[in-house]
C-alpha positions, 0 to 999 in steps of 0.5 A: 211794636213801636213805642213813642216816648217823650221826656225819657233818655231812650235810644231811637230806632230798633232795640233788641229785647234781651228776653231771658226766655230766649236766652234760656231756650238758646242755651238749651237747644243751641239752635242754628238760628235765633230770632229775638224780638226788636222793639222800635222807639220813636221820639214824640211820634205819637200818631205812628206808635202802638203805645207811648212812654212818658216821664211823669213830669212831662205827661201834659206834653202828651195830654195837651194834644188830647185836651185841645182835640176834645175841646174842639170836638166839644165845641162842635158837637150837638149830641148830648151823650157825646158832649157828656163823654167829652166833658168827663174825659176833659175833666180827667185829662186836666187831672193828668189822667190819660184816656187809657186809664179812665173808667169809661162806660161803653158809650164813653169808650165809643165816643173816645174811639170816634174822637181818637185822642192820643192817650187812648193808646196805652200810656206808660208813665215813668217816674224817672227820666233816666231809665234803662230800656231793658228794664222799661220793656217788661212794663211796656208789655204789661201796659199794652196787654202784649206778651210772647209765646215761643217756638223752640228747637235745634233749628230755631228759637223764636219769640213771637209777640201777640196780644194777651187773649190770643188763641192757639189758632191765632198763634199759628197764623202769627207764625205762618198763614199755612199753619192757621189754614191747616190747623189741627192741634197745637202742642204746648208746654210751659217754658220752665217744663221744657227747660227741664226736658231734653226736647218737646218729645221728652216733655211729651213722654213725661206728660208735661205737654198737652194738645189743645184746640184752636180756641184755647187761649195761650198764656205767656211763657209757652212754647208751641208746636203746631200740627197742621194738614193742608 
């Protein structure tokens, strides 16, 4: 996940997320391999980013691009519906409200997607220009609608980043395409429950794990084992 930023004292480049869940699972299983998640921070490269973090007193540094883009589009549009959507969004932008935080109708949302303002991406507004990157990351996850699920055992502990609302089949594909192709079931257990067991087999014996179908929506802080057949 790539995060652009402006007005914030943050490092550029890849940053390992010091995920407390990964630390706990690692302490539990002492795996041969640990695969945490690395976020990438890029200064001011808004176009290439998945989301944007900006200091509150520098919000206009970002929104001015959108104001100029929407004004240009408005001047050229002869579609009344589009003009109303653009004018409404411009009014909100001038109040320093990013497009992602606006209450948009389906029609307005369609026109915003067509125009492509930068702040249609998730924008995290930070009150202080000096913020610890590890403290920032959970807020970035929440703002962008992302979360982690995990695979864990003696071989490896791995954090997997997904959008909220991913189902078990989608998680399987995130791990490997073969798991999605041959998906049968996913065995899931809450991280806290697994930490109180010796293994996934022990969690299963205690009735703490469950088998779910491909369309089951996975929640955060869940450990998965995929059952598949190809």
